[in-house]
Backbone as ProteinMPNN parsed JSONL, in Angstrom:
{"seq_chain_A": "MLAVPSREPYVRTCRAFAASVLCRWGVPEAARDSAVLVIDELAVNAVQHGHADTTVVMSRLGEILLISVTDSGTTVPHSRGGTDSDEHGRGMAIIEFLTEWTEVHHTTAGRQVRAGLRL", "coords_chain_A": {"N_chain_A": [[0.835, -1.171, 0.0], [0.449, 2.241, -0.761], [0.281, 5.602, 0.044], [-0.261, 8.826, -1.115], [-0.086, 12.408, -1.725], [-2.546, 13.817, -3.927], [-1.15, 14.862, -6.38], [0.582, 15.86, -9.322], [3.49, 15.247, -9.401], [3.603, 12.958, -7.819], [2.616, 10.837, -9.233], [4.672, 9.572, -10.558], [5.925, 8.477, -8.327], [4.028, 6.557, -7.594], [4.193, 4.812, -9.818], [6.879, 3.932, -9.585], [6.801, 2.675, -7.077], [4.985, 0.565, -7.632], [6.4, -0.864, -9.645], [8.69, -1.645, -8.218], [7.646, -3.282, -6.109], [6.359, -5.305, -7.605], [8.517, -6.394, -8.96], [9.977, -7.449, -6.805], [8.149, -9.41, -6.107], [8.528, -11.166, -8.108], [7.193, -10.97, -10.542], [6.692, -11.499, -13.974], [8.322, -9.574, -16.576], [6.693, -8.512, -18.736], [4.059, -8.642, -17.721], [4.448, -7.098, -15.48], [5.031, -4.6, -16.631], [2.523, -4.057, -17.803], [0.909, -3.89, -15.503], [2.081, -1.701, -14.184], [1.499, 0.287, -16.04], [-1.323, 0.311, -15.859], [-1.623, 1.186, -13.189], [-0.376, 3.665, -13.409], [-2.145, 5.02, -15.196], [-4.485, 5.058, -13.62], [-3.598, 6.532, -11.412], [-2.999, 8.98, -12.644], [-5.593, 9.712, -13.419], [-6.698, 10.049, -10.865], [-5.207, 12.221, -9.924], [-5.93, 14.191, -11.799], [-8.727, 14.384, -11.56], [-9.542, 13.861, -8.994], [-9.589, 13.789, -5.398], [-7.955, 14.994, -2.403], [-6.053, 13.055, -1.642], [-4.298, 10.117, -2.784], [-4.443, 6.654, -2.885], [-2.743, 3.659, -3.374], [-3.184, 0.253, -3.678], [-1.946, -2.978, -3.818], [-2.33, -6.446, -4.325], [-1.636, -9.919, -4.451], [-3.226, -12.707, -5.745], [-2.757, -15.767, -6.292], [-2.419, -16.173, -9.681], [-3.499, -13.745, -10.257], [-3.345, -10.282, -10.134], [-4.426, -7.951, -7.918], [-5.517, -4.709, -8.054], [-5.982, -1.579, -6.594], [-6.964, 1.727, -6.685], [-7.513, 4.596, -4.959], [-9.039, 7.726, -4.6], [-9.319, 10.183, -2.186], [-10.462, 12.186, 0.619], [-10.626, 15.741, 1.217], [-12.28, 17.683, -1.272], [-10.428, 19.062, -3.84], [-9.508, 21.709, -6.054], [-8.518, 20.79, -9.306], [-6.258, 21.291, -11.912], [-6.806, 21.033, -15.378], [-5.198, 21.759, -17.316], [-3.13, 21.612, -20.218], [-3.913, 19.124, -21.076], [-4.168, 16.913, -23.685], [-6.646, 16.889, -26.049], [-7.041, 14.78, -27.824], [-5.979, 12.625, -26.496], [-7.285, 12.56, -24.087], [-9.383, 10.708, -22.013], [-8.677, 8.19, -22.853], [-7.509, 6.604, -20.95], [-9.127, 4.839, -19.267], [-9.977, 3.055, -21.225], [-7.577, 1.843, -21.951], [-6.947, 0.62, -19.524], [-9.125, -1.172, -19.241], [-8.61, -2.816, -21.433], [-6.194, -4.069, -20.715], [-6.746, -5.443, -18.37], [-8.483, -8.098, -16.563], [-10.888, -7.532, -15.372], [-12.716, -4.644, -14.228], [-13.85, -2.352, -11.739], [-15.739, 0.378, -10.542], [-16.2, 2.473, -7.813], [-18.103, 4.939, -6.339], [-18.131, 7.216, -3.681], [-19.114, 9.392, -0.967], [-16.733, 10.178, 0.062], [-14.904, 9.922, -1.958], [-13.454, 8.279, -4.823], [-13.058, 4.934, -5.892], [-11.192, 2.733, -7.831], [-11.043, -0.505, -8.878], [-9.175, -3.259, -10.123], [-8.485, -6.309, -11.825], [-5.709, -8.091, -12.841], [-4.416, -10.479, -14.963], [-1.586, -12.394, -14.341]], "CA_chain_A": [[0.0, 0.0, 0.0], [1.146, 3.526, -0.823], [-0.616, 6.761, 0.097], [0.452, 10.047, -1.506], [-0.968, 13.512, -2.098], [-3.0, 13.792, -5.33], [-0.42, 15.887, -7.116], [1.251, 15.277, -10.488], [4.793, 14.611, -9.164], [3.465, 11.689, -7.108], [2.29, 9.76, -10.168], [5.953, 8.88, -10.73], [6.12, 7.693, -7.105], [3.131, 5.396, -7.692], [4.791, 3.89, -10.804], [8.095, 3.342, -9.023], [6.35, 1.773, -6.022], [4.416, -0.631, -8.253], [7.469, -1.605, -10.309], [9.55, -2.228, -7.193], [6.94, -4.379, -5.439], [6.137, -6.388, -8.558], [9.828, -7.013, -9.195], [10.248, -8.285, -5.615], [7.235, -10.551, -6.149], [8.923, -12.03, -9.217], [6.233, -10.877, -11.639], [7.391, -11.371, -15.257], [8.446, -8.192, -17.044], [5.547, -8.065, -19.548], [2.929, -8.426, -16.805], [4.836, -5.97, -14.622], [4.846, -3.389, -17.431], [1.078, -3.82, -17.92], [0.409, -3.461, -14.193], [2.572, -0.338, -13.936], [0.724, 1.169, -16.915], [-2.655, 0.428, -15.259], [-1.504, 2.042, -12.001], [-0.08, 5.009, -13.908], [-3.382, 5.613, -15.725], [-5.394, 5.314, -12.504], [-3.036, 7.628, -10.615], [-3.199, 10.207, -13.42], [-7.009, 10.058, -13.27], [-6.905, 10.547, -9.497], [-4.606, 13.562, -9.849], [-6.675, 15.131, -12.639], [-10.149, 14.502, -11.257], [-9.868, 13.358, -7.67], [-9.578, 14.506, -4.136], [-6.654, 15.418, -1.876], [-5.121, 11.949, -1.427], [-4.386, 8.943, -3.644], [-3.922, 5.444, -2.242], [-2.564, 2.517, -4.266], [-3.069, -1.018, -2.965], [-1.766, -4.138, -4.689], [-2.206, -7.747, -3.68], [-1.572, -10.998, -5.431], [-4.003, -13.885, -5.408], [-2.358, -16.715, -7.337], [-1.968, -15.526, -10.912], [-4.243, -12.494, -10.442], [-2.905, -9.121, -9.38], [-5.528, -7.067, -7.571], [-5.063, -3.32, -7.987], [-7.003, -0.629, -6.158], [-6.501, 3.108, -6.56], [-8.584, 5.369, -4.344], [-8.796, 9.133, -4.274], [-10.179, 10.503, -1.043], [-10.148, 13.421, 1.328], [-11.403, 16.915, 0.821], [-12.236, 17.984, -2.693], [-9.534, 20.172, -4.17], [-9.57, 22.002, -7.485], [-7.408, 20.263, -10.093], [-6.122, 21.901, -13.231], [-6.751, 20.119, -16.51], [-4.397, 22.412, -18.332], [-2.132, 20.787, -20.881], [-4.452, 17.831, -21.471], [-4.398, 16.79, -25.115], [-8.015, 16.409, -26.231], [-6.996, 13.504, -28.528], [-5.606, 11.576, -25.557], [-8.174, 12.588, -22.943], [-10.404, 9.678, -22.006], [-8.146, 6.893, -23.272], [-6.99, 5.859, -19.806], [-9.975, 3.716, -18.863], [-9.972, 2.074, -22.307], [-6.318, 1.115, -21.805], [-7.088, -0.217, -18.323], [-10.053, -2.264, -19.539], [-7.948, -3.722, -22.372], [-5.118, -4.807, -20.062], [-7.185, -6.171, -17.179], [-9.564, -9.082, -16.667], [-12.11, -6.857, -14.925], [-12.582, -3.388, -13.491], [-15.059, -1.846, -11.096], [-15.589, 1.737, -10.035], [-17.112, 2.758, -6.71], [-18.139, 6.34, -5.942], [-18.676, 7.473, -2.352], [-18.993, 10.807, -0.61], [-15.336, 10.431, 0.4], [-14.043, 9.873, -3.131], [-13.696, 7.253, -5.841], [-12.135, 3.802, -5.88], [-11.212, 1.889, -9.008], [-10.371, -1.791, -8.652], [-8.958, -4.014, -11.345], [-7.78, -7.58, -11.717], [-4.841, -8.293, -13.987], [-3.829, -11.823, -14.985], [-0.131, -12.395, -14.471]], "C_chain_A": [[0.886, 1.242, 0.0], [0.091, 4.617, -0.808], [0.209, 8.014, -0.163], [-0.551, 11.17, -1.74], [-1.354, 13.397, -3.578], [-2.41, 14.977, -6.077], [0.411, 15.198, -8.196], [2.611, 14.63, -10.191], [4.693, 13.233, -8.497], [3.007, 10.545, -8.005], [3.545, 8.923, -10.408], [6.247, 7.993, -9.518], [5.26, 6.434, -7.133], [3.691, 4.359, -8.666], [6.005, 3.181, -10.227], [7.765, 2.341, -7.924], [5.856, 0.466, -6.629], [5.512, -1.485, -8.892], [8.358, -2.321, -9.298], [8.895, -3.435, -6.52], [6.776, -5.56, -6.386], [7.431, -7.113, -8.904], [10.186, -7.933, -8.024], [9.37, -9.524, -5.588], [7.566, -11.518, -7.281], [7.944, -12.041, -10.376], [7.023, -10.705, -12.942], [7.308, -9.95, -15.814], [7.233, -7.703, -17.831], [4.337, -7.763, -18.671], [3.205, -7.238, -15.894], [4.626, -4.655, -15.364], [3.363, -3.046, -17.569], [0.512, -3.288, -16.617], [0.839, -2.03, -13.885], [1.808, 0.659, -14.812], [-0.691, 1.377, -16.36], [-2.606, 1.376, -14.063], [-1.203, 3.48, -12.41], [-1.36, 5.7, -14.389], [-4.352, 5.954, -14.599], [-4.899, 6.464, -11.632], [-3.201, 8.965, -11.331], [-4.653, 10.66, -13.3], [-7.278, 10.652, -11.89], [-6.368, 11.971, -9.35], [-5.446, 14.578, -10.63], [-8.087, 15.393, -12.134], [-10.511, 14.255, -9.804], [-9.813, 14.344, -6.535], [-8.137, 14.748, -3.685], [-5.619, 14.296, -1.808], [-5.371, 10.82, -2.423], [-3.742, 7.778, -2.908], [-3.894, 4.322, -3.262], [-2.378, 1.279, -3.396], [-2.934, -2.115, -4.01], [-1.715, -5.386, -3.832], [-2.25, -8.806, -4.764], [-2.342, -12.191, -4.903], [-3.741, -14.9, -6.514], [-1.807, -15.966, -8.525], [-2.752, -14.256, -11.23], [-3.648, -11.42, -9.539], [-4.128, -8.24, -9.157], [-4.965, -5.674, -7.353], [-6.24, -2.466, -7.542], [-6.356, 0.742, -6.051], [-7.701, 3.93, -6.093], [-8.15, 6.816, -4.213], [-9.801, 9.502, -3.197], [-9.73, 11.799, -0.405], [-11.014, 14.555, 0.836], [-11.269, 17.138, -0.679], [-11.347, 19.196, -2.896], [-9.636, 20.441, -5.661], [-8.327, 21.472, -8.186], [-7.418, 20.926, -11.455], [-6.083, 20.82, -14.293], [-5.949, 20.738, -17.638], [-3.384, 21.459, -18.93], [-2.649, 19.428, -21.304], [-4.752, 17.847, -22.957], [-5.777, 16.185, -25.333], [-8.05, 15.084, -26.982], [-6.685, 12.348, -27.578], [-6.55, 11.494, -24.38], [-9.232, 11.496, -23.073], [-9.905, 8.303, -22.415], [-7.728, 6.016, -22.103], [-7.82, 4.66, -19.417], [-10.044, 2.656, -19.955], [-8.702, 1.221, -22.246], [-6.426, 0.142, -20.628], [-7.991, -1.408, -18.61], [-9.449, -3.27, -20.51], [-6.937, -4.618, -21.655], [-5.573, -5.705, -18.916], [-8.294, -7.169, -17.491], [-10.9, -8.444, -16.318], [-11.748, -5.549, -14.25], [-13.914, -3.075, -12.832], [-14.751, -0.5, -10.477], [-16.638, 1.954, -8.962], [-16.98, 4.229, -6.34], [-18.761, 6.436, -4.551], [-18.582, 8.966, -2.082], [-17.546, 11.169, -0.297], [-14.419, 10.423, -0.819], [-14.444, 8.771, -4.086], [-12.636, 6.176, -5.726], [-12.308, 3.024, -7.177], [-10.416, 0.644, -8.658], [-10.273, -2.532, -9.963], [-8.228, -5.309, -11.026], [-7.0, -7.825, -12.994], [-4.24, -9.69, -13.904], [-2.331, -11.72, -15.215], [0.316, -13.554, -15.332]], "O_chain_A": [[1.922, 1.292, 0.663], [-0.881, 4.561, -1.561], [1.237, 8.241, 0.474], [-1.738, 10.91, -1.933], [-0.557, 12.925, -4.388], [-3.093, 15.96, -6.363], [0.888, 14.08, -7.999], [2.867, 13.537, -10.696], [5.618, 12.429, -8.61], [3.01, 9.392, -7.575], [3.473, 7.695, -10.453], [6.759, 6.884, -9.668], [5.716, 5.362, -6.737], [3.667, 3.163, -8.378], [6.143, 1.966, -10.365], [8.38, 1.278, -7.846], [6.256, -0.614, -6.197], [5.543, -2.7, -8.697], [8.735, -3.475, -9.505], [9.52, -4.486, -6.379], [7.03, -6.7, -5.999], [7.426, -8.325, -9.118], [10.641, -9.059, -8.229], [9.791, -10.574, -5.104], [6.946, -12.576, -7.396], [7.872, -13.022, -11.117], [7.92, -9.866, -13.015], [6.349, -9.223, -15.556], [6.783, -6.578, -17.613], [3.667, -6.747, -18.858], [2.3, -6.466, -15.577], [4.101, -3.699, -14.794], [2.984, -1.879, -17.464], [-0.275, -2.342, -16.619], [0.045, -1.236, -13.38], [1.504, 1.764, -14.362], [-1.205, 2.496, -16.387], [-3.447, 2.265, -13.936], [-1.731, 4.415, -11.808], [-1.62, 6.845, -14.02], [-4.974, 7.016, -14.615], [-5.695, 7.28, -11.167], [-3.51, 9.974, -10.697], [-4.922, 11.845, -13.104], [-8.001, 11.64, -11.764], [-7.003, 12.82, -8.725], [-5.649, 15.701, -10.169], [-8.593, 16.507, -12.266], [-11.668, 14.422, -9.419], [-9.969, 15.553, -6.703], [-7.212, 14.709, -4.496], [-4.421, 14.563, -1.907], [-6.503, 10.593, -2.851], [-2.638, 7.897, -2.376], [-4.89, 4.057, -3.936], [-1.535, 1.252, -2.5], [-3.707, -2.176, -4.966], [-1.131, -5.387, -2.748], [-2.822, -8.613, -5.837], [-2.143, -12.631, -3.77], [-4.415, -14.898, -7.544], [-0.843, -15.211, -8.402], [-2.678, -13.745, -12.347], [-3.473, -11.624, -8.337], [-4.786, -7.833, -10.114], [-4.044, -5.485, -6.559], [-7.353, -2.61, -8.048], [-5.322, 0.9, -5.402], [-8.75, 3.957, -6.736], [-7.038, 7.105, -3.772], [-10.983, 9.173, -3.291], [-8.757, 12.424, -0.827], [-12.004, 14.351, 0.133], [-10.242, 16.808, -1.273], [-11.49, 20.216, -2.223], [-9.827, 19.515, -6.449], [-7.209, 21.681, -7.715], [-8.471, 21.097, -12.07], [-5.406, 19.805, -14.128], [-6.018, 20.288, -18.781], [-2.842, 20.599, -18.235], [-1.881, 18.636, -21.85], [-5.505, 18.695, -23.435], [-6.051, 15.084, -24.856], [-8.998, 14.319, -26.806], [-7.087, 11.212, -27.832], [-6.618, 10.454, -23.726], [-9.891, 11.372, -24.105], [-10.658, 7.333, -22.327], [-7.606, 4.801, -22.258], [-7.281, 3.566, -19.252], [-10.159, 1.469, -19.647], [-8.754, 0.011, -22.466], [-6.039, -1.021, -20.738], [-7.653, -2.538, -18.257], [-9.746, -4.462, -20.42], [-6.84, -5.806, -21.964], [-4.857, -6.63, -18.534], [-8.95, -7.097, -18.53], [-11.927, -8.782, -16.907], [-10.631, -5.365, -13.766], [-14.971, -3.484, -13.312], [-13.659, -0.264, -9.959], [-17.817, 1.662, -9.163], [-15.882, 4.711, -6.061], [-19.788, 5.815, -4.276], [-18.028, 9.714, -2.888], [-17.17, 12.338, -0.379], [-13.275, 10.869, -0.73], [-15.609, 8.377, -4.157], [-11.462, 6.465, -5.493], [-13.427, 2.696, -7.572], [-9.273, 0.721, -8.205], [-11.163, -2.451, -10.809], [-7.451, -5.383, -10.074], [-7.552, -7.775, -14.093], [-3.628, -10.048, -12.898], [-1.866, -11.06, -16.144], [1.513, -13.726, -15.562]]}, "name": "protein", "num_of_chains": 1, "seq": "MLAVPSREPYVRTCRAFAASVLCRWGVPEAARDSAVLVIDELAVNAVQHGHADTTVVMSRLGEILLISVTDSGTTVPHSRGGTDSDEHGRGMAIIEFLTEWTEVHHTTAGRQVRAGLRL"}
């Protein structure tokens, strides 16, 4: 588990955390790259649209990697400046392509996206 402020520089921290843990778990490189891309896309979404905090949780159940990214805390204004309109909205499509399943839960405290990725 990793909890960071929902700010752009921390997306890199989320990627590095995921890559490090997955490497220690002995996840093959191709699956590791896919998982890091999923976490990157979810963290970017949290930074662009979410609340004050982003939490990444990973767990492994056999050959399935469970990924959860939650944005929570007080609502803070996020800038969408610099977003390329051609690329905007592709993140969830990438996530759905790479994973076995996804689910999104909205609460008053924030949003949680969970995904299962076959290793």
